[in-house]
N, C-alpha and C positions, 0 to 999 in steps of 0.2 A: 441377436438384437440386444443392445445395451438397455439396462434398466434406467429409470430416471435418476437413481442415486449415482450411477456411473457417470452421469453428465455433470455432477456437482464436484467442485473443488473444495468448497467449504460449506458445512452445514452447522448452523448454530441454533440451539433451542433453549430458551429461558435462561440465558447466561446473565449472571449477576456478579458484580464485584463490589465488595465493601472495603474501604481503606480508612483506618482511623475513625471508625464509627460512622463514616459517611458512605452513602450508596453512590458509587461512581457509574456503574452500569446497572440498569433496572430491567431484568427479564427480557433481554434482547434476543430476538429470533430473526434469522434471515438465511438466505442461501446465495452462494456465488457459483455461477456456472463456469465450467472449464473453458479455457481459451478465450476469455473475455476480459476486458478492462472494467473493473468495478470501482467507481469513485466513492470513497467514504468521506462525505462532506459535512461540514457543520462548523459552528463557531468554536474558537479556542476554549478549552475547558469542558467540552461536551462529552468527552470520554473516548475520543478517537484513538489516542495513543494507548490507553488502557486496553481497549479492544484488540488492537494490534498485538500487544504483549500477550494477551490471553491466547490468541491464535498461534503465536510463536511458541507457546508453551512455557513462558517465563512469568506468568501472572496467575496466581491462584484465583479460582472462581467457582461458583456453583452453576448448575446447569450443564449442558453438553456442548462441546465444540469438536467437530470432526473435520480433519484436514486431509485431503487426498485419501479418504477412506479409513483413516486412522485417528485415534484420539490426539488432539493437539498436544505437542510436546513429546510424542512418541519418538524414541531414538531412531527408528527407521525413517524418520522424516528429515534427518540432519542434512542429507545431501539432496533433498528434494524441495526444500523450502528455503528461500532467501529472505532475510529480514534486514532492512536498512532503517536504522533508527534516526531520530533527529540529532542525537549526539553521535558524531561521526566515530565509528569504531575502527580506527586505523592507527598504525604505529607512526608517530610523528617523526621519529628519528630515522625511519626508512624512506626510501624513494617511493614514488607512486608505483613504479615497475616492481620493486621488491615486495611491496604490500600485496599487489595482485598476484605475483608469482607465488607468494607464500600460500594464499588461499587456493590457487590453482593446484599446487602440490598437495595441499590438504585434502582436496576433493578428487585427486587423481586425474586432473585434466592435463592434456598435452601442453608443452611449453609454448607452442604457437598461439594458444588462445590468449596469452597474456597481452601481446601486442594488439591482437584483434579487439580485445575488450577495451583496452585503453583508447583505441581509435574510436570505438563505439561511443564513448563518453567524451570525445573530443579532448583527450589528454595526451595524444601522441607526442606533442611538442614539449610536454612537461613530464614525460615518463621518468627522467633521471633527476628530477628535482625532489628534494626532501619534502615530505608532507608538511613539516612545520613552516616551510617557506612559501607554501601555497596560500591562496586566498580561501576564505570560508567556503565559497561556492565550489572551488576546485577540490577542496578536501572532501566536500560532500560527494563529488563525482568519483573520487577515489574509493570512497566507501561503497558507492553504487557499483563500481567496477568489481570490487571484491565479492559482491553478491552475484553479479552477472556471470563471472567467470565459472561459477559452479554449474551454470546452465540448469537452474532449478525449474521444477514444474510449476511452482507457485512463488510469486514475488510479493512480499509485504513491504510496501514503501510508505514510510511515515513522513509526509511533507517533503518529498524529494526535490521540489522545485523552489523551495524557500531561498531567497537571496540570489537567485539566478537572474541574469538579464533576459529580456523578452526573447531575443534570438535563440539563446541556448534553451530556454523553456520549450520553445516550439520544436527544436531539434530533438530534445529528450522525449517529448510526447510522440514524435514520429517514430523514435526508436521503440517506445512502449507499444505502439501499434504494430510495428514489425514483429516484436516478440509475441504478441497475442496471435498474430496471423501464423506464427510458427508453432503455436500450441501452448505457449506459456500463459498461465492465468495471473493477472495482476490485480491486487487490491491496493489502491493508492489513496492515502488520506490527504485532504487539503482543506483549507478554509478560504481558498480563492475560488469563488463561485463560478467564474467564467471557465474554469477548467472542467466543469461538469460536462460541457458540450463535447469534450474530447473523449468521454467515456462511453462504453456500451450501456452500462447500467449504473444506477446511482442509489446509494443509501444515504439518507439525510438523518444525521444523528444530532440530537439536541438534549442536553440535560440527562444524558445517559440512556436515552430511548431513541429507537428508530421511529421517526415521525413521518417518514415518506420513503417510498422505493419505487423504482421503475426505470424506464429509459428516459433520456433527455426529452425526446419527442412527447412521451406520455406526460412528463411534468409540464411541458409547455401547453399541451392540449387540455390537461386537467384544470389548469389555473387561468388559461387565457392570456398568459404573459409570454412574450417572446424573449425578454431578458431573464436569464436564469436566476439572478439575484432576486428579482421581483417575484418570480415563480416560487422560489424557496420561502420568501417572506409570507406569501399567501398560504403555502402549506403549513408553515409554523403557526400562523394566525388561526388557521382552521383547527390545528391540533390543540392549541391553547383553548379555543372555544369549546371543543369537544371535552377537554379535560375539565373545564369549569362547569360544563353542564352535568358531567358525571358526578 
């Protein structure tokens, strides 16, 4: 029988980050279960990207962050964690196919996965276009494909749907659901509150603190609001009142 810790993809306890004398994350604690989509939601500037960086092992922090049973940033996680940043980490002078092929070779994936992955992000017709000639949204999908081709156990996606048209956003979320059903764990940041209903679990981050967590249904029931943005505003107001009372 698996222990509770075996069911966790990410475990964070009292994680704090200070940059330039400012506290960006303030004693954050949470857990992410394996094979689920967890939405990291909140306004811009709340610390979402910094938290993603800490989990990817590229941001110094205090406290503990465990990823797939190992300390965040452990070299053994290199082919098990995919991290897609807001700044697209692809080679502009190469084609979409060449970019994905490079990462496939880097992770020892068969050549057939390149075309499959490009099709997954709806770029089959742009496979031989140079990245510099693609739109911003298309470049973002190339970056996502470079992470997906490694078939990671955990995907950290920082605002992956920014700048995408509504039809493609829906298609990507369907792909994210397929990945989770296949056993991949996804932690997806967004400031678009209506994307919360597409997640299994939600972490609401504001001013460097987790002010709410649970499933979308739990947020709706807890606040009495059917609209997720209204529900989040109610949670934030409650957190602010609690903080003021303290």
